[in-house]
N, C-alpha and C positions, 0 to 999 in steps of 0.2 A: 653656823652652830654645829659643834661635833655631834656625831650620832650617838644617841643616848637610847639603850636597850631597855625594855622592860621585861621582867620575869613573872609568868604567871603561873597560878595553881591549877588544877584540873579544871576547876570552875569558872577560870578566866579572870580570877582578881589577880589585881597586881600585887606582887610579895617582895618583890626587889627591883633594883635598878643598877644598871651597869654603865659607867661613864668612862670616857676616854681619862686617861691617867692626866694630861693636862688640865683638862678640866676639873677634876678632883683637888689637884694640887693649887689650884685658882680658889677653888671654895675654901679649901683648908687655910690657905693663907687669909682669906677674908675671915675666916671664924677666928683666927689666932688673933689677928688685928683688933678685931671687935672685943674679944675679950681682954686685951691689953688695955684698950681705951676706956674701959670700965672703970679703972683705977686712975684717979686725978694725978695720982704721983706718976704712975707709969706713962700717963698722956703727957705729962709736963716733960718727962725724960726723953720721951720719942721725938716730941716737937723740937727739942734743944738738939738733939742727935741729928734730926733732918736739917736744921737751920746752920749746924756748926759748919764753920768755913775753915777752922784750923785743923790739921791733923798730921800724919806723917806718911809721906808718898809710898805706894804699895812697893816700890822697887827698893825702897829704903827698908822696908819692914823685911822683905825678902833676904836683904842683904843682912840685916842684923840677926836674922834666924838661921841663916847659912844655906838658904834654899834657892 
């Protein structure tokens, strides 16, 4: 588990938390996913995208975009 740091006031009461950026990104990602899954339409679209088997290969996209 990454090192989490607590910030306290003069009385020793915790007032803030400092977390490593990797952990913060994971938390934000989980929050975003939970938010999206609240909508039945978005949930359906996300599940369809996850299960999709067709698509365009990355190299073909790069070639079409000229990058």
